C-alpha positions as CSV (number, residue, x, y, z in Angstrom):
1,M,12.5,73.0,30.2
2,K,12.7,69.1,30.2
3,L,16.0,67.5,30.8
4,L,16.9,64.2,28.9
5,G,16.9,61.1,31.1
6,R,14.9,62.7,33.9
7,K,11.3,62.1,34.6
8,N,8.8,64.9,34.6
9,D,7.0,65.0,38.0
10,D,4.9,68.1,37.2
11,S,2.1,66.1,35.7
12,G,-0.5,68.6,36.9
13,D,1.1,71.4,34.9
14,D,0.9,69.4,31.6
15,P,-2.7,68.7,30.6
16,A,-1.6,66.8,27.4
17,G,0.4,64.5,29.5
18,S,-2.5,63.8,31.9
19,A,-4.8,63.2,28.9
20,S,-2.4,60.7,27.4
21,A,-2.1,58.9,30.8
22,D,-5.9,58.7,31.0
23,D,-6.0,57.3,27.5
24,R,-3.4,54.7,28.3
25,A,-5.4,53.7,31.4
26,A,-8.6,53.5,29.4
27,T,-7.1,51.3,26.7
28,S,-5.0,49.1,29.0
29,G,-8.0,48.4,31.2
30,P,-10.0,46.0,29.0
31,A,-6.8,44.3,27.6
32,S,-5.5,43.6,31.1
33,A,-8.9,42.3,32.2
34,A,-9.0,40.0,29.2
35,R,-5.6,38.6,30.0
36,A,-6.6,38.1,33.5
37,A,-9.7,36.2,32.4
38,T,-7.8,33.9,30.1
39,A,-7.5,30.4,31.7
40,P,-3.9,29.2,32.2
41,K,-2.5,26.0,30.6
42,G,-3.3,22.7,32.3
43,K,0.3,21.9,33.0
44,P,3.7,23.3,31.9
45,T,5.5,21.7,29.0
46,P,8.1,19.2,30.5
47,K,11.7,19.6,29.7
48,R,13.6,16.9,27.8
49,S,15.5,15.8,30.8
50,E,12.2,15.3,32.8
51,A,10.6,13.4,29.8
52,S,13.5,11.0,29.6
53,R,13.4,10.4,33.4
54,R,9.7,9.6,33.2
55,R,10.3,6.9,30.5
56,G,12.6,5.0,32.7
57,P,16.1,3.7,32.2
58,V,17.0,2.1,28.8
59,A,18.6,-1.3,28.9
60,P,22.1,-1.3,27.5
61,A,22.9,-3.1,24.3
62,P,23.8,-6.8,24.6
63,M,27.6,-7.3,24.7
64,T,27.6,-10.9,23.5
65,S,25.5,-13.1,21.2
66,A,24.5,-15.3,24.1
67,E,23.1,-12.3,25.9
68,A,21.2,-11.3,22.7
69,R,19.7,-14.8,22.4
70,R,18.7,-14.7,26.1
71,R,16.9,-11.4,25.5
72,R,15.1,-12.7,22.5
73,K,13.9,-15.8,24.4
74,E,12.6,-13.5,27.2
75,L,10.7,-11.4,24.6
76,R,9.2,-14.5,23.0
77,G,7.6,-15.5,26.3
78,P,7.3,-18.9,27.9
79,K,8.8,-21.8,26.0
80,L,6.3,-24.1,24.3
81,S,6.4,-27.8,24.4
82,R,6.8,-29.9,21.3
83,E,3.1,-30.8,21.2
84,E,2.1,-27.1,21.6
85,R,4.5,-26.1,18.8
86,K,3.0,-28.8,16.5
87,A,-0.5,-27.6,17.3
88,E,0.4,-24.0,16.7
89,K,2.0,-24.9,13.3
90,A,-1.0,-27.0,12.3
91,E,-3.4,-24.2,13.2
92,R,-1.3,-21.7,11.3
93,R,-1.2,-24.0,8.2
94,S,-4.9,-24.5,8.4
95,D,-5.6,-20.8,8.6
96,M,-3.3,-20.2,5.6
97,A,-5.0,-23.0,3.6
98,Q,-8.4,-21.6,4.4
99,R,-7.4,-18.1,3.4
100,R,-5.9,-19.4,0.1
101,E,-9.0,-21.4,-0.6
102,R,-11.2,-18.4,-0.2
103,M,-8.9,-16.3,-2.3
104,M,-8.9,-19.0,-5.1
105,A,-12.7,-19.1,-4.9
106,G,-12.9,-15.3,-5.6
107,D,-13.9,-14.1,-2.1
108,D,-13.4,-10.3,-2.4
109,A,-12.2,-10.0,1.2
110,Y,-9.3,-12.3,0.6
111,L,-8.2,-11.2,-2.8
112,L,-5.1,-9.2,-3.7
113,P,-5.7,-5.5,-4.3
114,R,-5.2,-6.0,-8.0
115,D,-8.1,-8.5,-8.2
116,K,-10.6,-6.7,-6.0
117,G,-13.8,-5.1,-7.3
118,P,-16.7,-6.1,-9.6
119,V,-14.8,-4.7,-12.7
120,R,-11.8,-6.9,-12.2
121,K,-14.1,-9.9,-11.6
122,Y,-15.9,-9.2,-14.9
123,V,-12.6,-8.9,-16.7
124,R,-11.6,-12.3,-15.4
125,D,-14.8,-13.9,-16.5
126,V,-14.4,-12.4,-20.0
127,V,-10.9,-13.8,-20.3
128,D,-11.8,-17.2,-18.9
129,S,-14.8,-17.6,-21.2
130,R,-12.8,-17.5,-24.4
131,R,-9.9,-19.4,-25.9
132,N,-6.9,-17.1,-26.0
133,V,-3.8,-17.3,-28.2
134,L,-1.9,-15.8,-25.3
135,G,-2.4,-19.0,-23.4
136,L,-0.1,-20.8,-25.8
137,F,2.8,-18.4,-25.1
138,M,4.3,-20.1,-22.1
139,P,4.3,-23.7,-23.4
140,S,5.4,-22.6,-26.8
141,A,8.3,-20.5,-25.4
142,L,9.3,-23.4,-23.1
143,G,9.3,-25.8,-26.1
144,L,11.4,-23.6,-28.2
145,I,13.9,-23.1,-25.4
146,L,14.2,-26.9,-24.8
147,V,14.8,-27.4,-28.5
148,M,17.5,-24.7,-28.5
149,L,19.2,-26.4,-25.5
150,A,18.8,-30.0,-26.9
151,V,20.0,-29.2,-30.4
152,P,22.8,-26.6,-30.1
153,S,23.6,-26.3,-33.8
154,V,23.9,-23.1,-35.7
155,Q,21.2,-24.0,-38.2
156,V,18.7,-24.7,-35.5
157,Q,19.6,-21.5,-33.7
158,Q,19.1,-19.5,-36.9
159,L,15.6,-21.0,-37.4
160,L,14.4,-20.8,-33.8
161,S,15.4,-17.2,-33.2
162,P,13.0,-15.8,-35.9
163,A,10.3,-18.2,-34.7
164,M,10.6,-16.8,-31.2
165,L,10.3,-13.3,-32.6
166,V,7.2,-14.2,-34.5
167,L,5.7,-15.9,-31.5
168,V,6.2,-12.7,-29.4
169,L,4.7,-10.6,-32.1
170,I,1.6,-12.8,-32.3
171,M,1.2,-12.6,-28.5
172,V,1.4,-8.8,-28.6
173,V,-1.2,-8.5,-31.3
174,D,-3.6,-10.9,-29.5
175,G,-3.1,-9.0,-26.2
176,F,-3.8,-5.7,-27.9
177,F,-7.1,-6.9,-29.4
178,L,-8.1,-8.6,-26.1
179,G,-7.5,-5.4,-24.2
180,R,-9.6,-3.4,-26.7
181,R,-12.5,-6.0,-26.4
182,V,-12.3,-6.0,-22.6
183,N,-12.4,-2.2,-22.3
184,R,-15.4,-2.0,-24.7
185,L,-17.3,-4.6,-22.7
186,V,-16.4,-2.9,-19.4
187,D,-17.6,0.5,-20.7
188,E,-20.9,-1.0,-21.7
189,K,-21.5,-2.8,-18.3
190,F,-19.9,-0.2,-16.0
191,P,-20.5,3.3,-17.5
192,G,-19.2,5.0,-14.4
193,N,-15.9,3.1,-14.4
194,T,-12.9,5.2,-13.7
195,E,-10.1,2.6,-14.2
196,S,-7.5,3.2,-16.8
197,G,-8.0,1.3,-20.1
198,W,-4.3,0.5,-20.2
199,K,-4.4,-1.1,-16.7
200,L,-7.5,-3.2,-17.5
201,G,-6.0,-4.3,-20.9
202,F,-2.7,-5.3,-19.2
203,Y,-4.6,-7.2,-16.5
204,A,-6.6,-9.1,-19.0
205,A,-3.5,-9.9,-21.1
206,S,-1.5,-11.1,-18.2
207,R,-4.3,-13.4,-17.0
208,A,-4.8,-14.8,-20.5
209,S,-1.1,-15.6,-20.8
210,Q,-1.3,-17.9,-17.9
211,L,-2.3,-21.6,-18.1
212,R,-5.9,-22.0,-17.1
213,R,-5.2,-24.3,-14.2
214,M,-2.6,-21.8,-12.8
215,R,-4.8,-18.8,-12.8
216,A,-5.6,-17.2,-9.4
217,P,-8.4,-16.8,-8.5
218,R,-9.5,-19.9,-10.4
219,P,-11.8,-19.5,-13.3
220,A,-15.5,-19.2,-12.3
221,V,-16.9,-19.7,-15.8
222,E,-16.4,-22.4,-18.5
223,R,-14.9,-21.9,-21.9
224,G,-17.5,-20.7,-24.3
225,A,-19.9,-19.5,-21.6
226,T,-21.8,-16.2,-22.1
227,V,-20.7,-13.5,-19.6
228,A,-23.5,-11.0,-19.0
């Protein structure tokens, strides 16, 4: 009779117990061997306190504005002379002018993301090769606003307000037909194009609404030219 909480030392009298012990030894042998063969980690994971000590002490925040200015000067490095500052500014202006000139010339590496790609270049050429009613929107709107400010009478205001609405309506209609034409030409030249027709139409209309000399990149074709 076995008592609870007491080990059974008579293992020889219990063949089932010896068999289960042999089974445990047989099953635990390969597993323990595999665990022993597993390579340990290269190094233990450091604690937070150890990691903070390795980074070194952190400088306290500046207490005064003078101390903050002194730290900024130290971070900027050695002080440049007046001639060195002038040379640095001139070099920076020259670099910016060169980048802008390449962007205005249509160099794809210097264009804005909205202007990059052969599809957008083709759209620009199509817009620049035709006379657009949208190009009259800015000067016409500016003229109407100047007239409204110069002649602040009720009769003039009543006449100019409908004229402004008619002008906006004409611009919207012209932009709609321009977008349709541009999308049709793009589909014919670039059958695998995946750009949205709405985006291409809006891009064409926004470029056509600008004055020709203010367009960026500058027009690469003349008015009336055939765009292939």
